[in-house]
Every structure is written in C-alpha cells, then in structure tokens.
N, C-alpha and C positions, 0 to 999 in steps of 0.2 A: 504494500500500500504506500503511496507517495509520502504520506505523513511520517513514515518511519524511516525514510531514506537517510542514510548518514554518509556525508562526503568527507574526504580526508584532506586536510590542509597539506599542500605540497610546497615547501619553501623553494625547491629547485625550479618549479614551474611558475612561481609567483612573480607578479610585477614588482618593480622596485618600490621600496617604501616611499611614501610622500608625507610631508608634514605641513599641510596648509595652515596658515595662521587665521584666515577668515573662516568662520563657521559655514558649513553648508546650509544651515538653517539659522540665520542670525536671530537671536531672541527678540530683538527690537522689531523684527518684521511680523511678529505674531501677537495675537491676543488670545487668552484662554478664558473660556466661559464654562462654569460648573453648572450643568443642567440636570444632574441626576445623582442622588445619594443612596444608592442601593447596589448590592453586589451579590452574585451567586457563588463567589469563592470566599474562603476564610483564611486568607494568607497570613501566616504567622508574623510577617514583617509589615503588615498594613499600618501606615502611619496615621490613618484617620479612623481606625476601627472603633475608637471610643467616642467619635463625634458624628458618625453617620446617622444616628437616631435623632439628632437635633439640629444639625446644620441644614439650612434651607437652600434648596436649589434656586438658581436664578430663574426669573419668570420669563414668559414670552415677550413681555414688554422690555425686559433688560436686553434680550437678544435684539429686538427691534432698535433700541437706542444705539447699540454698538453698530448695527448695520447702517443706520442713518448717519452716525458720526463718521463712519468710514466712507460713506458715499460723498460726504461733503469735504472731508479733509485728507482722505487716502493715507491714513496713519499706518495701516498694516497691510501686508500682502496676504497673510494667512490667518484663519480662525481655527482654533483648536476647541473642539467640543469634548468636555471631560466631566468628571465627577467621580463616582466610584466605579461603576461599569456602565458606560454610556450606551452600549448596544442594547441594554434592557429598556431604554427609553423608546416608546413607540413612535414618537415624533422625530426621531433622528434623521431619517431621509428627508423629511420636509424641511427641517432646519438647515440641512446641507444645501438643499435647493435654494432656499431663501438667501443664504450667504453667497452662493455663487451668482445668483441673479442680481445681488446688490453690488457686485464688483469685486468680491474677494477672489484672488487668484487661486488660493488653495484652501481646502477644508481638510483638517486633520482630526482624527479621533484617537483618544488614548484608551486602550482596551486590552483585556487579556486574550482577545482573539478567538474565544471559543465559538461565538456565534458565526464567525467567518467560516467555520467548518461547513456551514450550510451554503452551498455554492450559489443558490438562488438569492439568499440574503446578501451575500458578498457582492453579487452582481447588482443588486438593488442599490447598495451604498455607492458603488462605483458610478453607476448611471445617475445617481442623485448629485454627484459632484465631489464625493469624498475621494481625494487623490493621494492622501498621506495617512499612513497607519502606524501609530506608535504602540508597539505590541510588547507586553510584558512576558518575558521568558525567564522563569525563575531558576532553572537548572538545566543540565544537559541530558537528563534521562527522566523517564516517567516516574520511577520510584521516588526520586528526590523532589521533582516538581510537584507531584501529587501529594507528597507528604507536606510540602510547604503550603500548598493551596488548600489542603484538607478535603479535596474533591477528587475521588478516583476517576481516571479517564480524562482529566483536564489537559494533561500534556499532549495527548494524542489529538485532541480537538484543536488545541492551539497550533500545533504543527500542521494539521490539515488546513486550518484557516490560512496560515502563511503560504502553503502550497496553492491554495485556491487563488490567492492574490497574484500568483505567478502568471495566471491566464489573462491578466489585464494590463496591456501596455499603457505607459504613462503613470502608473501607480508607483509611489515610492514608499518603502517600508523602513522604519526605524525600530530597533529592539532595545529594550531596557532590561538589565539584570541587576537586581538589588543584591549587594554584597553582604552576606550574613555568614554566621557560623555554619549554616546548613548548605551554603552554595559556593563559598569563596574558592574552594579547591577545584571546582568544576568550571571556572571561568574560561580557561583555554578550551575545554571540551564543548562549552556552549558555542564558541566560535566555530569549532570544527563541525558540530552538529548542524549548523545553519549555513555551512560553506556553499552549498549548491543553490542557494536562493538568489536569483538574478535581480529581483526587485529590492533586495535588502541593501541599502546604501549607507546606513549609519548604525553603529552599535554603541549603546551607552551602558555605563557601569556606575551605579549609584551606591555609594557606601552608606550603609543603613544608619538612620537615626530614629529614635523612638518617640519623638514629640513629648518627652518628659525628661526629668533630671536623672532618671535611673534606668538601667538596662534590665528590666525585670525578667525578660525572657532569655537572657544570656546570648543574644544574637550578635553583639558587637565583637568584632575580631580585632586583636592588636594589629596595628598598621604593618608592623614588621612581618607578621605572618601572611597578611594579604598580599604584600608587595610582589613577591616572585610570580604568583599566579596572575595578578593583575597585569604585570608587564608582559608576561607571556601572551595573555589575551590581546593586549594592545598590539603587540608585534604580529600575531597571527591574523588579526582583523585587517591590519594595514597591508599585510602581504596579499590579502585578497582584494585590495583596492578599495576598502571601506573606510569611511571616516569613523573616528572614535571620539567619544566624549566621556570624561570621567567627572563625577560629582562628589564633593565632600571628601576629598583625600588630600593630605598635606602636599603642597606643591614641591617642597624641598626634597621629598622622598622619591619623586618620579624620575629624576635624572633627565636623560635625553627624551623621555616621554612626557615631560611636564607640559608640552604644548597641547596634550590631549585634555588637560584640565580646563573645564569651562563651566563655571558655576552661574553664569548668567541665566536668567529665566524670563520668559515673556510676562507681560502685564497679565495678572490673574484677577478675574472678576469672580468674587466668591463672597459668601456670607461673611460680613465683618467679624463675626464671632470666631472665625477661624484663626485670626491673627494673634490674639493673646495665647492661644494654644501653641501656635508655631513658635512664638518667641520664647517659650519654655525650653527650646533646644539650647539656647545660649551659645551660639556660634562665635567665632572670632576670638577664641581664647588660645593663648600660646605663651609660654615663658619667654619666647624670643620676639614677641610682637613689636616691642618698641624699637628693636634693632633690625627688623626684617623688611626687605623691600619687595616682598611678594605682592603681586597685584591681583591675583585670581584666587587666592587661597581663603578658605573659610576657617582655617585654624582647627581647633578641637571644639567639640561640643561638651556640654556638662555631663551627659550620660557617659561619654567615652572617658572623660577624666575620672569620674566616680568609679568606673569599673577597672580601667587600665592605667590610670595615672597620667602624668603630663608628658611622657616620652621626652623628657628634657635632654637625655643623652643621645636620642635618636634624631630629633629634629635639628635642622641647621638653618640659621637665618640666611636668607638670600641678600645679596648686596643691595644697599639702599641706592636709589637713583642719585646720580651726580647732581649737585646743586648747580643751577644755572649761573653763569658769570654775571 
C-alpha cells in the first residue's frame, strides 16, 4: 500500500546541500486564523490540551474582517486556517474558497493529515483552493506515532493522506515533528520515511515546550542528547533538496546548521485568553544572555530549566554585533 512505502536516503545520489538565508515561506507573508478547537487525537505533547475546552474559535465575521483588510491593503500572501484539527470543521472548503476569491495567493491548513486519507476529501480541499498543507508527523513508525497520538491507525492514515497529496500538482507540503523524549531519536528516520514525497518541500522540527513552568510528562530532552539526531535530520533533509526549519533550540549549539533556526511566526489571530497561557513558557532565559549576540534564539524556557538546569557549560555566547563607528 503506498502509505507504507519507505524510501532510503542516499547521500551518494543526493544534490549538494544548500543553505538559503531567506525562508521559503516568510512568516510576514502569512496570517493565521484559529477557527476550530476540537481534535480527534490525544497527542501527549499537545501544547493546548488544557485550553481546548474554553478557548473560543474565531467567528465568520473575524474571517471576513481579515479578508476585507487584505483586499484593501494586501498585507499577506497566505492565510493559514488552524486550530486544533481544522479538517473537522465542516466549513473548511468554503473558507478556503472565500480566501482565494478575496485575493489570497495561498491557503494553508495545519493538520494531522488523517482526513486527507480520504482521496475525495483531499480533492475537495485542493479544488477549494487549499494549496499548502502543514502536516504533523510525530515519529517514523506506526508504533511510536500511534503511541504519541493515542489513536491506533493514525500513522497509516497520515501517511496515506501525504501520498494522496502527491496526485495534485501545485500543492506544497510542509511537515512538522515535535521533538520529545518519545520521538527525538527517530528524527533522521522521519526524514528517511518521507524521502519519496515529491510535494514535500519543507520539514520543521519543533523542540517541545509544555505551556507551563514544569515538564510534568517528562517529555523535554536535554539539548545535548537531541543534538546529534537533530543535525543528522537536518543534513538528510537538505540532501534531499528540502528546506528545514528548527524551532526553540539554542542557536549556539547548531554549529554550521544554525541557519536552519527560524523562530519567526506569522501574525496569529486567536482568542486573547491564549496569550497569558503562552507567556507561562518564559522564553529568552540564558546565563549568557547579556553577552550573547544571537539574533534568532529563544534561549531556554522555564520548564526546561526546572527539569535540566541552565546548561551553563554547554551553551556558548555568540559574538555581539560590532558597534557602528
């Protein structure tokens, strides 16, 4: 079955590595709208699992305001429709049609990809104007992925959805793998597992944060343990000609791969009650902060520090910018 096809990364046959500085999808070109707070998975790393019952999705009027603003001012090229699992929203195709009709060049959805396993539904979204798919792939095999999502069969459906997208020229796929204690050793294997997908143009690796000051689930991995697997994954993806973005990992540890770090995010339109919860993460903490010239680094968050300490001997301050004459 196509969904279980595994390709092998072959460094000998791979193109030369490239390191573009400009993102393939600049954050400033996109606006994200949260339209749905329900999900049919129970991912152990879900950062909003404690808020889905009370965060309010944006209204149709909110969507219309964004569409009208962009008609007038052309602020953004792309609209991302997101939430918990946006494909559960019955109005998704209509929202995509509205966005494209209003002048948005791209409509993206953020999804676990399971509904895309239905080829007819997949075609409906493409024909409605959804041309970018940001798909969560939590691990490299069904046993681990389904353990993380707590739904048997979810991995096979996600892979089938990715393969269904292969039938649609003009579609671009991005994947995201959250780095946790359950997945970090499989990062290179995720790249290998998805190597045969022609629509896949960018792979993202987001280092887990729990939206609170403590890592109650024990999912945060020491940076030093993650690093070799993360760099192998970056290298393998780039050898396949794919862009790579890394989120929430210390810039100083990535060496020659530091250009993969990109913590920029699009403007997010969401229930304002989300932001006090998000601020509990406590990013931008580092013992070297005053002496470091890093421009893209989020430092450490409170939960990481409480679990693994400050990594004072591991982290190294980057040179400060030279003062102008």
